[in-house]
C-alpha positions as CSV (number, residue, x, y, z in Angstrom):
1,X,13.6,72.4,-52.8
2,X,11.7,74.1,-55.7
3,X,13.4,74.1,-59.1
4,X,12.2,77.7,-59.6
5,X,14.2,78.8,-56.5
6,X,17.6,77.3,-57.5
7,X,20.7,79.5,-57.5
8,X,22.8,79.7,-60.6
9,X,25.3,77.4,-59.0
10,X,22.6,74.9,-58.1
11,X,21.2,75.0,-61.7
12,X,24.7,74.0,-62.9
13,X,24.8,71.0,-60.5
14,X,21.3,69.9,-61.4
15,X,22.0,70.2,-65.2
16,X,25.1,68.0,-64.8
17,X,23.1,65.4,-62.8
18,X,20.3,65.3,-65.4
19,X,22.8,65.1,-68.2
20,X,24.5,62.1,-66.5
21,X,21.1,60.4,-65.9
22,X,20.0,60.9,-69.5
23,X,23.3,59.4,-70.8
24,X,23.0,56.3,-68.6
25,X,19.4,55.9,-69.6
26,X,20.4,56.2,-73.3
27,X,23.1,53.6,-72.8
28,X,20.7,51.2,-71.1
29,X,22.5,51.2,-67.8
30,X,19.6,52.7,-65.9
31,X,16.0,53.4,-66.6
32,X,14.3,56.6,-65.8
33,X,10.8,56.0,-64.4
34,X,7.8,57.8,-62.9
35,X,4.7,56.9,-61.0
36,X,1.6,58.9,-60.5
37,X,-0.5,59.3,-57.3
38,X,-3.7,60.9,-56.3
39,X,-2.7,63.9,-54.1
40,X,-4.7,62.8,-51.0
41,X,-3.4,59.3,-51.2
42,X,0.2,60.5,-51.5
43,X,-0.1,62.8,-48.5
44,X,-1.7,60.1,-46.4
45,X,1.4,57.9,-46.8
46,X,3.3,60.4,-44.7
47,X,0.5,61.3,-42.2
48,X,-0.2,64.6,-44.0
49,X,-3.6,66.2,-44.8
50,X,-4.1,68.1,-48.0
51,X,-6.2,70.7,-46.1
52,X,-3.5,71.5,-43.6
53,X,-0.1,70.5,-45.0
54,X,2.0,71.7,-47.9
55,X,4.0,70.3,-50.8
56,X,7.2,71.5,-49.0
57,X,6.3,69.2,-46.0
58,X,5.5,66.3,-48.4
59,X,8.8,66.9,-50.1
60,X,10.7,66.7,-46.9
61,X,9.2,63.4,-46.0
62,X,9.3,61.8,-49.4
63,X,13.0,62.6,-49.9
64,X,13.7,61.2,-46.4
65,X,11.6,58.0,-46.4
66,X,11.1,57.2,-50.1
67,X,7.9,55.6,-51.4
68,X,6.6,52.3,-50.1
69,X,4.1,50.1,-51.9
70,X,1.2,48.4,-50.2
71,X,3.2,45.3,-49.2
72,X,6.6,43.8,-48.8
73,X,7.5,40.5,-50.2
74,X,7.1,37.8,-47.5
75,X,7.4,34.0,-47.6
76,X,4.5,31.9,-46.3
77,X,5.9,31.9,-42.8
78,X,5.5,35.7,-42.8
79,X,9.1,36.3,-42.2
80,X,10.2,39.4,-44.1
81,X,13.3,39.0,-46.3
82,X,15.5,41.8,-47.3
83,X,15.1,43.5,-50.7
84,X,18.6,42.4,-51.6
85,X,18.2,38.8,-50.5
86,X,20.0,36.3,-52.8
87,X,19.9,33.1,-50.7
88,X,19.0,29.6,-52.0
89,X,15.5,30.1,-50.6
90,X,14.9,33.0,-52.9
91,X,16.1,31.1,-56.0
92,X,14.1,28.1,-54.9
93,X,11.1,30.3,-54.8
94,X,11.8,31.6,-58.3
95,X,12.1,28.0,-59.6
96,X,8.9,27.1,-57.9
97,X,7.0,30.1,-59.4
98,X,8.0,29.2,-62.9
99,X,7.1,25.6,-62.3
100,X,3.7,26.5,-61.0
101,X,3.0,28.8,-64.0
102,X,3.6,25.7,-66.2
103,X,1.3,23.4,-64.2
104,X,-1.9,25.3,-64.9
105,X,-3.8,26.3,-67.9
106,X,-3.0,29.9,-68.9
107,X,-5.8,32.4,-69.1
108,X,-3.8,34.6,-71.3
109,X,-3.0,33.9,-75.0
110,X,0.0,36.2,-74.8
111,X,1.5,34.1,-72.0
112,X,1.0,31.0,-74.1
113,X,2.8,32.6,-77.0
114,X,5.7,33.7,-74.8
115,X,6.1,30.2,-73.3
116,X,6.0,28.7,-76.8
117,X,8.7,31.2,-78.0
118,X,10.8,30.2,-75.0
119,X,9.9,26.5,-74.9
120,X,13.5,25.3,-74.2
121,X,13.8,27.3,-71.0
122,X,10.3,26.8,-69.8
123,X,10.9,23.1,-70.2
124,X,13.9,23.5,-67.9
125,X,11.7,24.9,-65.2
126,X,9.0,22.3,-65.7
127,X,11.4,19.6,-64.5
128,X,11.7,19.6,-60.7
129,X,15.0,17.7,-60.9
130,X,16.6,20.8,-62.5
131,X,16.1,22.9,-59.4
132,X,19.4,21.7,-57.9
133,X,21.2,22.5,-61.2
134,X,19.7,25.9,-61.2
135,X,20.8,26.6,-57.6
136,X,24.3,25.4,-58.2
137,X,24.7,27.5,-61.3
138,X,23.5,30.6,-59.5
139,X,26.0,30.0,-56.7
140,X,28.8,30.5,-59.2
141,X,28.2,34.2,-59.2
142,X,28.9,36.8,-56.5
143,X,26.2,38.6,-54.5
144,X,25.9,41.6,-56.9
145,X,25.6,39.3,-59.9
146,X,23.0,37.1,-58.2
147,X,21.0,40.2,-57.4
148,X,20.9,41.1,-61.1
149,X,19.9,37.6,-61.9
150,X,17.2,37.5,-59.2
151,X,15.7,40.8,-60.3
152,X,15.6,39.6,-63.9
153,X,13.5,36.6,-63.0
154,X,11.3,38.6,-60.6
155,X,10.7,41.0,-63.5
156,X,9.6,38.1,-65.9
157,X,7.4,36.5,-63.2
158,X,5.7,39.8,-62.4
159,X,5.0,40.6,-66.1
160,X,3.6,37.1,-66.7
161,X,1.1,37.7,-63.8
162,X,0.2,34.0,-63.8
163,X,0.8,33.1,-60.2
164,X,0.1,34.5,-56.7
165,X,3.5,36.2,-56.8
166,X,2.0,39.6,-57.5
167,X,-0.1,39.5,-54.3
168,X,3.0,40.0,-52.2
169,X,5.6,41.0,-54.8
170,X,8.5,43.3,-54.0
171,X,7.7,44.8,-57.4
172,X,5.2,47.5,-58.3
173,X,4.4,49.0,-61.7
174,X,5.8,52.2,-63.0
175,X,6.3,53.7,-66.4
176,X,8.8,55.5,-68.6
177,X,5.9,57.4,-70.1
178,X,4.8,60.5,-68.1
179,X,1.4,60.5,-69.9
180,X,0.8,57.0,-68.5
181,X,1.6,58.3,-65.0
182,X,-0.9,61.1,-65.5
183,X,-3.7,58.5,-65.6
184,X,-3.0,57.7,-61.9
185,X,-2.2,61.2,-60.8
186,X,-5.1,63.0,-62.5
187,X,-2.7,65.2,-64.4
188,X,-1.1,68.2,-62.7
189,X,-3.6,67.9,-59.8
190,X,-1.9,64.8,-58.5
191,X,1.7,64.0,-57.7
192,X,4.2,62.4,-60.0
193,X,7.4,60.9,-58.6
194,X,10.4,60.6,-60.8
195,X,13.2,58.1,-60.0
196,X,15.6,55.7,-61.7
197,X,16.7,52.1,-61.3
198,X,19.0,49.6,-63.1
199,X,17.5,48.4,-66.4
200,X,16.5,44.8,-65.7
201,X,15.6,44.1,-69.3
202,X,19.1,44.7,-70.5
203,X,20.9,41.4,-71.2
204,X,24.0,41.0,-68.9
205,X,26.9,38.6,-69.4
206,X,26.4,37.2,-65.8
207,X,23.5,35.2,-67.2
208,X,25.8,32.7,-68.9
209,X,24.6,29.1,-68.4
210,X,21.3,30.3,-66.9
211,X,17.9,30.5,-68.7
212,X,17.6,33.7,-70.7
213,X,14.2,34.3,-72.2
214,X,13.8,35.7,-75.7
215,X,12.1,39.1,-75.4
216,X,9.6,40.1,-72.7
217,X,6.1,38.7,-72.1
218,X,4.5,42.0,-73.3
219,X,6.7,43.8,-75.7
220,X,4.4,46.8,-76.0
221,X,3.7,47.0,-72.3
222,X,4.3,50.6,-70.9
223,X,4.3,49.5,-67.3
224,X,7.6,48.5,-65.8
225,X,7.9,46.4,-62.6
226,X,10.1,48.0,-60.0
227,X,10.7,47.3,-56.3
228,X,7.8,47.8,-53.9
229,X,10.1,50.3,-52.1
230,X,11.4,53.3,-54.1
231,X,14.4,54.3,-52.0
232,X,14.7,58.0,-51.4
233,X,18.2,58.0,-52.8
234,X,16.8,57.1,-56.2
235,X,14.0,59.7,-56.2
236,X,15.3,62.9,-57.8
237,X,12.1,65.0,-58.1
238,X,8.3,65.1,-58.0
239,X,5.8,67.5,-59.6
240,X,2.5,68.9,-58.5
241,X,0.4,71.8,-59.9
242,X,3.1,72.8,-62.3
243,X,5.9,73.1,-59.7
244,X,8.9,70.8,-59.6
245,X,10.5,69.8,-56.2
246,X,14.0,68.4,-56.2
247,X,15.7,66.0,-53.9
248,X,18.2,68.3,-52.0
249,X,20.7,65.4,-51.9
250,X,21.5,66.1,-55.5
251,X,23.5,69.1,-54.4
252,X,25.7,67.0,-52.1
253,X,27.0,64.9,-55.0
254,X,30.7,64.6,-55.6
255,X,30.7,61.9,-58.3
256,X,27.7,61.9,-60.7
257,X,28.7,58.7,-62.4
258,X,28.9,56.6,-59.3
259,X,25.7,58.1,-58.0
260,X,23.8,56.4,-60.9
261,X,24.6,53.1,-59.2
262,X,24.7,54.0,-55.5
263,X,22.0,56.7,-55.5
264,X,22.0,60.1,-53.9
265,X,23.7,60.7,-50.5
266,X,20.5,60.8,-48.4
267,X,21.0,61.0,-44.6
268,X,18.1,59.2,-42.8
269,X,20.0,58.1,-39.7
270,X,17.1,58.7,-37.4
271,X,14.5,57.0,-39.6
272,X,13.5,54.3,-37.1
273,X,12.6,56.8,-34.4
274,X,10.6,59.1,-36.7
275,X,8.7,56.7,-38.9
276,X,5.8,56.0,-36.4
277,X,4.9,59.7,-36.2
278,X,5.6,60.7,-39.8
279,X,4.5,57.8,-41.9
280,X,1.8,55.0,-42.0
281,X,4.6,52.5,-42.5
282,X,4.9,49.6,-40.1
283,X,8.4,48.8,-41.2
284,X,11.1,50.7,-43.0
285,X,13.6,49.3,-45.4
286,X,17.2,50.2,-44.6
287,X,20.7,48.9,-45.5
288,X,21.9,47.3,-42.3
289,X,25.5,46.1,-41.7
290,X,24.4,42.5,-41.5
291,X,22.9,42.6,-45.0
292,X,19.3,42.7,-43.8
293,X,17.2,45.6,-45.2
294,X,14.3,45.4,-42.8
295,X,13.8,47.3,-39.5
296,X,10.5,47.3,-37.6
């Protein structure tokens, strides 16, 4: 749906949505993000060709499937784990990643400074016997709180970039700066996707009794780690050649505030039967009743 073709009623709805998004972004509850892509690369993700297909066709598939990065997070046994996984195995992996970072000489002086500034908590992760304490403390929180905690640590590990975690991370890099996204999209010639996610850098009370680091590894870093899958219900628009295309699910909203946390009401019920013909994806992330987010 092109923004230039909205009715007056739709303009009112979109303005209300954007106003709510800006307010939540201002309050630090969510973070507005964007990511730039070369046009041909973006089209290929959905089995489209720039010579024969249109932005309208791209929009239909983007707002249905979302945007998937080059890989999903997998453990060494190659078993895929859900994006919302908060089991002991996940937090054991987190502890192991911090431990391994501390076992080798850093190639980055900024990392050394960050570790020194947070010596107390890095010392905690350097002692293997603390792993059980870490796991027991995490268990005190409910699934939603553990997800926030897990995402916080993933974010720090991703920014440190001192282990093999980034090779198969569920996180990708995005930015709050549209000019930064232009570097990857080639300006208006490419495609820029706009979406939002919870602000992982915001301190939350659920971190009580758990290691909380002082600041971020790179305070001036413009790139922000986000999930390797940008779900369609969190993508609200994309731009190309001066035109803006909106996610039509915006106009199905009944509660703008709740939508900031739950996303847009996207209906992709037939996604598993369509993905092989309409995308290059081998697996699709969905929210299954059993808590798993992977279908093949």
